[in-house]
C-alpha positions in Angstrom: 7.8 -33.6 -14.0 7.9 -30.5 -15.3 9.6 -27.3 -12.7 6.4 -26.1 -11.5 7.4 -21.9 -11.6 5.4 -19.3 -10.5 6.1 -15.7 -12.3 5.4 -12.7 -10.1 4.4 -9.2 -11.0 3.9 -6.4 -9.7 1.0 -5.5 -12.6 0.9 -1.6 -11.4 2.8 -0.5 -14.7 0.7 -2.3 -17.0 -2.5 -0.6 -15.2 -1.5 3.6 -15.5 1.3 4.1 -18.1 -0.2 3.2 -21.5 3.0 2.4 -23.0 3.4 -0.1 -21.1 0.0 -1.7 -22.0 0.4 -1.6 -25.9 3.7 -4.0 -24.8 2.7 -6.3 -22.6 -1.5 -5.9 -22.9 -1.7 -9.3 -20.9 1.2 -7.8 -18.4 4.8 -8.6 -18.4 4.1 -11.9 -16.1 2.1 -13.5 -18.3 4.4 -12.5 -20.9 6.8 -13.8 -19.3 4.9 -17.2 -18.1 3.9 -17.7 -21.5 7.7 -17.7 -22.6 8.5 -20.5 -19.8 5.6 -22.4 -20.9 6.7 -22.9 -24.4 9.5 -25.3 -22.7 8.2 -28.6 -22.1 10.0 -29.2 -18.7 8.6 -25.9 -17.2 4.9 -25.8 -15.9 4.4 -21.6 -15.4 1.4 -19.5 -13.5 1.3 -15.7 -12.5 0.6 -14.6 -9.0 0.8 -10.7 -8.5 0.7 -8.3 -5.8 -3.3 -7.4 -5.8 -4.3 -10.7 -4.8 -4.9 -12.0 -1.4 -1.0 -12.5 0.0 0.1 -11.3 -2.7 -0.8 -14.8 -4.2 2.1 -16.6 -2.5 0.5 -18.4 0.2 2.5 -20.7 2.4 1.3 -23.7 -0.4 2.3 -22.1 -3.1 5.9 -21.4 -2.3 5.5 -25.2 -1.0 4.9 -26.5 -4.7 6.6 -23.8 -6.5 10.1 -25.3 -7.5 11.3 -21.7 -8.9 10.1 -18.5 -8.1 10.1 -15.3 -10.8 10.2 -11.9 -9.4 10.1 -8.6 -11.9 9.1 -5.6 -9.6 9.8 -1.8 -9.5 7.0 0.5 -8.4 6.0 -1.1 -5.3 8.6 -2.5 -3.6 7.3 -1.2 -0.4 3.5 -2.6 -0.9 4.7 -5.8 -0.5 4.2 -7.5 2.3 6.9 -8.2 5.2 5.1 -11.9 5.9 5.6 -12.2 2.4 9.1 -11.4 1.6 9.7 -13.8 5.4 7.9 -16.8 3.4 10.1 -16.1 0.1 12.8 -16.0 2.0 12.4 -19.5 4.0 11.5 -20.7 1.2 14.7 -20.3 -1.0 16.5 -21.2 2.3 14.6 -24.7 2.1 15.8 -24.7 -1.6 13.3 -22.9 -3.7 14.8 -21.4 -6.6 14.5 -18.0 -7.2 14.9 -15.7 -10.4 15.1 -11.9 -9.7 14.2 -9.8 -12.8 15.3 -6.0 -13.9 14.7 -3.6 -11.1 13.8 -6.4 -9.0 17.1 -5.5 -7.6 15.6 -3.8 -5.7 12.7 -5.9 -4.6 12.6 -6.8 -0.4 13.5 -10.2 -0.4 16.6 -9.7 -2.8 17.9 -6.7 -0.5 17.3 -9.5 2.6 18.8 -12.3 0.5 22.0 -10.3 -0.7 21.7 -8.8 3.1 23.2 -5.1 0.7 22.0 -1.9 -0.7 21.9 -3.3 -4.1 22.4 -0.3 -5.0 23.7 1.2 -9.1 23.7 4.0 -12.0 20.7 4.7 -14.0 19.9 6.5 -16.9 16.2 6.1 -18.8 17.3 7.3 -22.4 16.4 4.1 -24.6 20.0 3.3 -25.3 21.4 0.8 -27.4 22.8 -2.4 -24.8 25.0 -5.2 -25.2 25.2 -8.5 -23.4 28.4 -10.7 -23.6 28.5 -14.1 -22.1 31.1 -14.5 -19.9 31.2 -18.2 -19.1 30.8 -20.1 -22.1 30.1 -23.2 -19.9 27.4 -21.8 -18.1 24.1 -23.9 -18.3 22.4 -20.0 -18.1 24.1 -19.4 -21.6 23.6 -22.7 -22.9 22.4 -22.2 -26.9 23.4 -18.4 -26.7 25.9 -16.7 -29.1 29.0 -14.4 -27.7 27.2 -11.2 -27.3 23.4 -10.4 -28.2 21.9 -7.0 -28.4 18.6 -4.9 -27.1 17.8 -1.9 -29.4 16.4 0.1 -26.8 16.9 -0.4 -22.5 17.7 1.4 -19.5 20.8 1.8 -18.8 22.6 0.3 -15.2 25.9 1.1 -14.1 28.7 0.4 -11.5 29.1 0.0 -8.8 26.3 -2.5 -8.0 26.4 -2.8 -4.7 25.9 -6.4 -4.4 28.0 -9.3 -2.6 30.6 -10.8 -4.8 28.5 -13.5 -6.9 29.0 -17.7 -7.3 29.7 -16.4 -10.8 28.7 -13.8 -13.2 27.6 -15.2 -16.8 27.1 -11.6 -18.8 28.6 -8.2 -18.2 26.3 -5.1 -20.3 27.5 -2.3 -22.6 25.6 0.5 -23.1 25.7 2.8 -25.8 26.2 6.0 -23.2 29.4 4.0 -22.1 28.3 2.2 -19.2 29.8 -1.5 -18.3 27.3 -3.5 -15.8 27.5 -7.0 -14.3 23.9 -8.2 -15.5 23.6 -11.9 -14.9 24.3 -12.8 -11.3 24.4 -16.0 -9.6 24.3 -16.3 -5.7 23.5 -19.7 -3.3 21.6 -18.9 -0.4 21.2 -21.6 2.0 19.7 -24.5 0.0 18.5 -22.1 -2.7 19.9 -20.9 -6.2 19.1 -17.2 -7.1 19.8 -16.1 -10.8 19.6 -11.8 -10.7 19.1 -10.9 -14.9 19.3 -7.4 -15.8 17.2 -6.9 -19.1 13.8 -6.0 -18.8 12.4 -2.5 -18.3 8.7 -1.8 -18.8 8.5 0.3 -21.4 11.1 -1.4 -24.0 9.6 -5.0 -25.7 12.4 -6.7 -23.7 11.2 -10.2 -23.1 9.8 -10.0 -26.2 13.4 -11.4 -27.5 13.9 -14.4 -28.4 17.6 -14.5 -26.9 16.1 -13.1 -23.7 13.2 -15.8 -23.6 16.0 -18.3 -24.2 17.6 -16.6 -21.2 14.7 -17.6 -19.2 14.0 -20.3 -19.5 17.4 -21.1 -18.9 17.6 -19.4 -15.8 14.6 -21.6 -14.1 16.3 -24.8 -15.1 19.7 -23.7 -13.5 17.8 -22.2 -10.5 16.0 -25.5 -9.9 16.3 -28.0 -7.3 15.8 -31.1 -7.5 16.3 -32.4 -4.1 13.8 -32.7 -1.3 13.3 -29.1 0.5 14.6 -28.7 4.6 11.3 -28.7 6.0 13.0 -26.1 8.9 15.6 -23.8 7.6 15.6 -21.7 10.1 16.0 -24.7 12.9 19.1 -24.2 15.3 18.4 -26.4 17.3 20.2 -26.7 21.1 21.9 -30.5 20.9 21.8 -31.9 25.4 25.4 -33.0 25.7 24.3 -36.8 26.1 23.5 -36.5 21.7 27.2 -35.5 21.5 28.8 -37.7 18.7 31.8 -38.2 20.8 31.7 -38.4 25.0 31.4 -35.2 26.9 31.6 -34.0 30.3 29.8 -31.1 30.8 31.9 -27.8 32.4 31.1 -24.7 33.5 27.9 -22.9 34.4 25.2 -22.0 31.5 22.4 -19.9 30.6 20.2 -22.9 29.3 18.9 -26.0 30.0 19.0 -29.1 28.1 16.4 -28.8 24.8 15.5 -24.6 25.9 15.8 -22.7 22.7 18.4 -19.9 22.5 17.7 -16.5 22.0 16.9 -14.5 18.9 
């Protein structure tokens, strides 16, 4: 069975910026989905900000193995209800790949629990990405380094928690460096942040970047059955304890009663 993948995009700059529209005439989300669909192990469809519930209904997320998220101009327009839904899906076991300026996306900030801030410069400078983990599944089939002729600079410090693993480090023509490929585990879900992808440059047409996207989806996929209630916090009665115990002292809750949240 293929990995069912949703590609979520804002679809904002494509509608209002001529340069972006020329580079991605069908939208960045469609370019990414088309790339992923070149791999027979992946089945990708798109979802955009303008669709009802941003195209990310409960039913769709329940059937999604991996979600890809690109956002930039409209982070604040994303429904908090959808953010809750996406985070619940990750905690349940759905994979999530955040791209470029999605470091400021509401779900990413929620899942990281940190500011996710950085330095930046939009000057079309050359970027070299170095592989820092040759044996990682995300870097399979890649050279030790590769270049993007024009990209937006992101620089350290990057305000995120320490990752499970750093798989790419970038150097930019202006001298800055950045941790451009980071992996995380949140609940039962795998998360991959991949930095390149500024909308005015043809980054997602680059063959090596496309290889990373495909590898990233495969790494983020968790084949285990999804956790039905990732937020469950049950009150375990005394008589259900693994070892026999005697109830002592005052308490706030009766057996089986829900706790405070």
